[in-house]
C-alpha positions as CSV (number, residue, x, y, z in Angstrom):
1,M,56.4,-8.7,8.0
2,K,55.0,-5.2,7.8
3,F,51.6,-4.4,6.1
4,G,53.0,-2.9,2.9
5,T,55.3,-5.9,2.4
6,K,52.4,-8.4,3.0
7,A,50.2,-6.5,0.6
8,I,52.8,-7.1,-2.2
9,H,54.0,-10.5,-1.3
10,A,51.7,-12.5,1.0
11,G,50.3,-15.7,-0.5
12,Q,52.2,-15.1,-3.7
13,H,55.2,-17.0,-5.0
14,P,57.0,-17.1,-8.4
15,D,55.2,-19.5,-10.7
16,P,57.1,-22.8,-10.5
17,T,56.7,-23.5,-14.2
18,T,57.7,-20.2,-15.8
19,G,59.1,-18.1,-12.9
20,A,56.3,-15.5,-13.5
21,V,56.4,-12.9,-10.7
22,M,52.7,-12.2,-10.8
23,T,50.4,-15.1,-9.8
24,P,49.1,-16.5,-13.1
25,I,45.4,-16.5,-14.0
26,Y,44.6,-20.2,-13.8
27,Q,41.7,-20.2,-16.2
28,T,40.6,-23.8,-15.8
29,S,37.6,-25.5,-14.3
30,T,39.2,-28.9,-13.6
31,Y,42.6,-30.5,-12.8
32,W,44.5,-33.6,-13.9
33,Q,44.7,-36.3,-11.3
34,K,47.5,-38.9,-11.5
35,S,45.1,-41.3,-9.8
36,P,41.7,-40.8,-8.1
37,G,42.3,-38.5,-5.2
38,D,45.9,-37.6,-6.2
39,N,45.2,-34.0,-7.1
40,K,47.7,-31.9,-5.1
41,G,44.7,-30.1,-3.5
42,Y,43.0,-29.1,-6.7
43,E,40.2,-31.0,-8.3
44,Y,37.5,-28.5,-9.4
45,S,37.6,-24.7,-9.4
46,R,34.3,-24.2,-7.6
47,G,36.2,-25.4,-4.5
48,T,39.7,-24.3,-5.1
49,N,41.6,-22.4,-7.8
50,P,45.3,-21.5,-7.5
51,T,44.8,-17.8,-8.4
52,R,41.9,-17.5,-5.9
53,K,43.9,-19.4,-3.2
54,A,46.8,-16.9,-3.5
55,L,44.3,-14.1,-3.0
56,E,42.7,-15.8,0.0
57,D,46.1,-16.3,1.7
58,C,47.0,-12.7,1.0
59,I,43.7,-11.3,2.5
60,A,44.1,-13.6,5.5
61,A,47.6,-12.3,6.1
62,L,46.5,-8.7,5.9
63,E,44.0,-9.4,8.6
64,N,46.5,-11.3,10.7
65,G,44.3,-14.4,10.2
66,T,45.0,-18.0,9.4
67,Y,42.2,-18.9,7.0
68,G,40.7,-16.8,4.2
69,L,37.9,-17.5,1.8
70,A,36.9,-15.3,-1.3
71,F,33.3,-15.1,-2.5
72,S,31.6,-13.7,-5.6
73,S,30.3,-10.7,-3.6
74,G,30.2,-9.3,-0.1
75,M,26.6,-10.5,0.1
76,A,27.7,-14.0,-0.8
77,A,30.2,-13.9,2.1
78,T,27.4,-12.6,4.4
79,D,25.1,-15.4,3.2
80,A,27.8,-18.0,4.0
81,V,28.1,-16.8,7.6
82,M,24.3,-16.8,8.1
83,K,24.1,-20.4,6.7
84,M,26.0,-21.6,9.8
85,L,22.8,-20.8,11.8
86,Q,19.7,-22.9,12.5
87,P,16.0,-22.1,12.7
88,G,15.3,-20.6,16.1
89,D,18.8,-19.0,16.5
90,E,19.1,-15.3,17.3
91,V,21.5,-12.7,16.0
92,I,22.4,-9.3,17.6
93,T,23.4,-6.6,15.2
94,G,23.6,-2.9,14.9
95,N,20.8,-0.4,14.1
96,D,22.9,1.4,11.5
97,L,23.7,-1.2,8.9
98,Y,24.4,-1.5,5.2
99,G,21.0,-1.8,3.4
100,G,22.0,-5.1,1.7
101,S,22.8,-6.7,5.1
102,Y,19.5,-5.5,6.6
103,R,17.7,-6.9,3.6
104,I,19.3,-10.3,3.6
105,F,18.7,-10.5,7.4
106,T,15.1,-9.5,7.4
107,K,13.8,-10.6,4.0
108,V,15.8,-13.9,3.6
109,F,17.0,-15.4,6.8
110,A,14.2,-14.2,9.0
111,N,12.0,-16.4,6.7
112,Y,13.9,-19.4,7.9
113,G,13.2,-18.8,11.6
114,I,16.3,-16.7,12.5
115,K,15.6,-13.7,14.7
116,F,17.6,-10.5,14.4
117,H,17.9,-7.7,17.1
118,F,18.9,-4.3,15.7
119,L,20.5,-2.4,18.6
120,D,22.5,0.7,19.5
121,L,25.9,-0.8,19.9
122,S,27.7,2.4,21.1
123,K,28.2,0.6,24.4
124,P,29.2,-3.1,24.4
125,E,27.0,-3.9,27.4
126,N,23.9,-2.9,25.4
127,I,23.8,-6.5,24.0
128,L,23.3,-8.0,27.5
129,P,19.5,-7.7,27.8
130,Y,19.1,-9.5,24.4
131,V,21.5,-12.4,25.1
132,N,19.6,-15.6,25.8
133,E,19.9,-19.4,25.2
134,H,19.0,-18.9,21.5
135,T,21.6,-16.2,20.8
136,K,24.3,-17.5,18.6
137,M,26.0,-14.6,16.9
138,V,26.8,-10.9,17.1
139,W,27.3,-9.1,13.8
140,V,28.7,-5.5,13.7
141,E,30.0,-2.9,11.3
142,T,32.5,-0.4,12.5
143,P,32.6,2.3,11.3
144,T,29.0,1.8,10.3
145,N,27.4,2.6,6.9
146,P,26.5,5.4,6.5
147,T,26.6,7.3,9.8
148,M,30.0,6.2,10.9
149,Q,29.1,4.9,14.3
150,I,32.0,3.3,16.1
151,V,31.7,0.0,17.9
152,D,34.2,-1.0,20.6
153,I,35.4,-4.3,19.2
154,A,37.6,-5.4,22.1
155,G,34.9,-4.4,24.6
156,L,32.2,-6.3,22.8
157,A,34.5,-9.3,22.4
158,K,34.7,-9.7,26.2
159,F,30.9,-10.3,26.2
160,T,30.7,-12.5,23.1
161,K,33.4,-14.8,24.5
162,A,31.8,-14.9,27.9
163,H,28.5,-16.0,26.3
164,D,30.1,-18.3,23.7
165,L,28.8,-16.2,20.8
166,V,30.3,-16.1,17.3
167,F,31.5,-12.5,16.8
168,V,31.6,-11.2,13.2
169,V,32.9,-7.8,12.2
170,D,32.3,-6.2,8.8
171,N,35.5,-4.4,8.3
172,T,34.7,-2.9,4.9
173,F,34.8,0.8,5.8
174,A,38.2,0.5,7.6
175,S,40.0,-2.0,5.5
176,P,42.7,-4.2,7.0
177,Y,45.1,-1.3,6.7
178,L,43.3,0.7,9.4
179,Q,41.8,-2.0,11.6
180,N,42.3,-5.7,12.4
181,P,39.3,-7.0,14.3
182,I,40.7,-10.5,14.9
183,D,43.5,-8.9,16.9
184,L,40.8,-7.3,19.0
185,G,38.8,-10.5,19.6
186,A,36.6,-11.0,16.6
187,D,36.0,-14.6,15.4
188,I,35.3,-13.7,11.7
189,V,36.1,-10.7,9.7
190,M,33.9,-9.9,6.6
191,H,34.9,-7.6,3.7
192,S,33.1,-6.4,0.7
193,V,36.4,-6.8,-1.3
194,T,34.7,-4.7,-4.0
195,K,35.5,-1.6,-2.0
196,Y,38.9,-0.6,-0.6
197,I,40.7,-3.9,-0.9
198,A,40.2,-4.1,-4.7
199,G,40.1,-0.4,-4.9
200,H,39.4,0.3,-8.6
201,S,35.7,-0.1,-9.0
202,D,36.2,-3.0,-11.5
203,V,35.5,-6.1,-9.4
204,V,32.6,-7.4,-7.2
205,M,33.9,-9.7,-4.5
206,G,33.6,-10.6,-0.8
207,A,35.9,-12.3,1.7
208,L,35.9,-13.9,5.1
209,V,38.9,-14.4,7.4
210,T,39.1,-16.4,10.7
211,N,41.7,-18.0,13.0
212,N,39.2,-20.6,14.1
213,K,39.6,-23.9,12.3
214,E,36.1,-25.1,13.3
215,L,34.5,-22.0,11.9
216,Y,36.6,-22.2,8.8
217,D,35.6,-25.8,8.2
218,K,31.9,-24.8,8.4
219,L,32.3,-21.8,6.2
220,W,34.4,-23.8,3.6
221,F,31.6,-26.4,3.4
222,V,29.1,-23.7,2.5
223,Y,31.6,-22.0,0.2
224,N,32.2,-25.3,-1.7
225,A,28.7,-26.7,-1.5
226,C,26.8,-23.5,-2.5
227,G,29.4,-22.3,-5.0
228,A,29.3,-18.5,-4.7
229,T,33.0,-18.3,-5.5
230,P,34.8,-15.8,-7.8
231,G,36.7,-16.7,-10.9
232,P,40.4,-16.4,-11.5
233,Q,40.3,-13.2,-13.5
234,D,38.6,-11.3,-10.7
235,S,41.0,-12.9,-8.2
236,F,43.9,-11.7,-10.3
237,L,42.5,-8.1,-10.5
238,V,42.1,-8.0,-6.7
239,L,45.7,-9.3,-6.1
240,R,46.9,-6.5,-8.3
241,G,44.8,-3.9,-6.5
242,I,46.0,-5.1,-3.0
243,K,49.6,-4.3,-4.0
244,T,48.8,-0.6,-3.6
245,L,46.3,-0.9,-0.7
246,H,48.6,0.7,1.8
247,L,49.4,3.6,-0.5
248,R,45.8,4.2,-1.5
249,M,44.6,4.1,2.1
250,Q,47.1,6.7,3.2
251,A,45.8,9.0,0.4
252,H,42.2,8.2,1.3
253,C,42.8,9.2,4.9
254,I,44.6,12.4,4.1
255,N,41.9,13.5,1.6
256,G,39.1,12.3,3.9
257,E,40.3,14.4,6.7
258,K,40.7,17.5,4.6
259,V,37.2,17.1,3.1
260,A,35.7,16.5,6.6
261,R,37.4,19.6,8.1
262,Y,36.4,21.7,5.1
263,L,32.7,20.7,5.5
264,K,32.7,20.9,9.4
265,N,31.5,24.5,9.5
266,H,30.1,24.8,6.0
267,P,26.9,26.9,6.1
268,K,25.0,24.3,4.0
269,I,25.9,21.4,6.3
270,D,23.6,20.5,9.3
271,K,25.6,17.4,10.6
272,I,28.8,15.8,9.6
273,Y,29.8,12.2,10.4
274,W,33.5,11.4,10.5
275,P,35.1,9.6,13.4
276,G,38.3,11.8,13.4
277,F,36.5,14.7,15.1
278,E,36.9,14.8,18.9
279,D,33.2,15.4,19.3
280,H,32.3,12.3,17.3
281,P,30.6,9.7,19.5
282,N,33.2,7.1,20.5
283,H,36.0,9.1,18.9
284,N,38.4,7.7,21.6
285,V,37.4,4.2,20.7
286,A,38.1,4.8,17.0
287,K,41.5,6.4,18.0
288,K,42.4,3.3,20.0
289,Q,41.3,0.6,17.6
290,M,42.0,2.2,14.2
291,R,45.3,3.5,12.7
292,G,43.5,6.3,10.8
293,F,40.0,7.5,10.3
294,G,39.5,6.6,6.6
295,G,38.0,8.3,3.6
296,M,34.3,8.0,4.3
297,V,32.4,11.1,5.3
298,S,28.6,11.5,5.5
299,I,26.8,14.9,5.6
300,S,23.3,16.0,6.4
301,L,22.3,19.1,4.4
302,K,20.8,22.0,6.2
303,D,17.1,22.9,5.4
304,A,17.2,20.6,2.3
305,D,14.2,18.7,1.2
306,L,14.5,15.6,-1.1
307,A,14.4,17.7,-4.3
308,E,17.2,20.0,-3.1
309,T,19.2,17.0,-1.9
310,F,18.9,15.4,-5.3
311,R,19.9,18.7,-7.0
312,I,23.1,18.9,-5.0
313,A,23.9,15.2,-5.4
314,S,23.5,15.6,-9.2
315,N,25.6,18.8,-9.3
316,F,29.0,17.2,-8.7
317,K,31.6,17.1,-11.5
318,V,34.6,15.3,-9.9
319,F,32.6,13.3,-7.3
320,T,30.6,10.7,-9.3
321,L,27.0,10.0,-8.2
322,A,27.0,6.2,-7.9
323,E,26.6,3.3,-5.5
324,S,29.6,1.6,-3.9
325,L,32.7,3.2,-2.3
326,G,36.4,2.7,-1.7
327,G,37.7,3.2,-5.3
328,V,40.4,5.6,-6.3
329,E,37.7,7.9,-7.7
330,S,35.5,10.0,-5.4
331,L,31.8,9.0,-5.2
332,V,28.7,10.7,-3.8
333,N,25.8,8.5,-2.7
334,H,22.2,9.2,-1.5
335,P,21.7,6.3,1.0
336,A,18.0,6.8,1.5
337,S,17.2,6.1,-2.2
338,M,20.2,4.0,-3.1
339,T,22.3,1.8,-0.8
340,H,19.8,1.9,2.1
341,G,16.5,2.0,0.1
342,S,15.5,-1.4,1.4
343,I,15.4,-0.2,5.0
344,P,12.0,1.2,6.1
345,K,12.1,5.0,6.4
346,E,11.1,5.1,10.0
347,E,13.9,2.7,10.9
348,R,16.7,4.4,9.0
349,E,15.6,7.9,10.2
350,K,16.0,6.8,13.8
351,V,19.8,6.6,13.2
352,G,20.1,9.7,11.0
353,V,19.7,8.2,7.5
354,T,17.4,10.9,6.4
355,D,16.4,12.2,3.0
356,S,19.0,15.0,3.3
357,L,21.9,12.7,4.0
358,L,24.7,12.2,1.5
359,R,27.6,9.8,1.8
360,L,31.0,10.7,0.4
361,S,33.6,8.2,-0.5
362,V,36.6,10.5,-0.8
363,G,39.1,9.3,-3.5
364,V,42.7,10.0,-4.2
365,E,42.3,12.8,-6.7
366,D,44.0,16.2,-6.1
367,I,42.4,17.6,-2.9
368,E,42.1,21.1,-4.4
369,D,39.9,19.7,-7.1
370,L,37.7,17.8,-4.6
371,I,37.3,20.9,-2.4
372,Q,36.4,23.0,-5.4
373,D,33.9,20.4,-6.5
374,L,32.2,20.4,-3.1
375,E,32.1,24.2,-3.1
376,N,30.5,24.3,-6.5
377,A,28.0,21.5,-5.8
378,L,26.8,23.1,-2.5
379,K,26.0,26.5,-4.0
């Protein structure tokens, strides 16, 4: 089954009671049991809900995975993965990382005796000096947030498998439409469903997908025991959003490329981060493992101090100054003070997250309006 067909049909069947084509919103907390334990798989909605189960099966299918779990946020999904670890375990991760991930790693799980190594992962072999008997997991984003670094998933998977490490890929920036990490050797795929998968800036949700039954059982235990699961209304909204994921991502990619090429030689731009450029680091890796380069573009403003950067960020009319990304509307974000504010300045500046950096989530509006808005804001 091709992607667009899976986006519309996977995990979803006509309601057996009414014949409803759309999966109903099962707004219930508990389920009738004919006798104790005879519950047809449903007993309490913290653990399983039919609307949420349809969504989980759909997301798993989009990632070419077997098992899917939906969480109340992307951070709740991240939290569940980290809870598989024990005090003394070590995790290797990237040095350009979503601020919320950095915060939960360093401010929450480090307090429980888990050690994190933040590395340049442009080459898979860079992990080798840090692998030891305590290393249990490698966690990567690709493309990274916000400087769009590309990690070679298949190349890194060879090392993680050789050393029996759990390999987790945050696939939020690419979406399942552009990249399927499980096919490339990842053990777990994480999504902030809030972003491209839901796609309409009206839901907060996360998801995990795996083919590994042992990992799924561990994750499901945390999922059920800790209870960070989404309700049926949000699950319904995401199922509806997914039905146009392939169409939206095509539009995001087209507009993203046009915005990136417009800004490439703009006199107000010092650096531009978009993996579709041939001179982008690891462009060839992106070309090999992705089916398009997405709608995320980051720019560093030339000779702009913080005040000038704020002025420009606040000057947009079509792009909205806001956190998040991946919705149909275009957004502009100042990572240093917004999404990555929890990362120490000296650490984020090492990878280019400076005070003059802006991150653009290019939406699906008319491209001429977006280009005109950029031109006006950058005056």
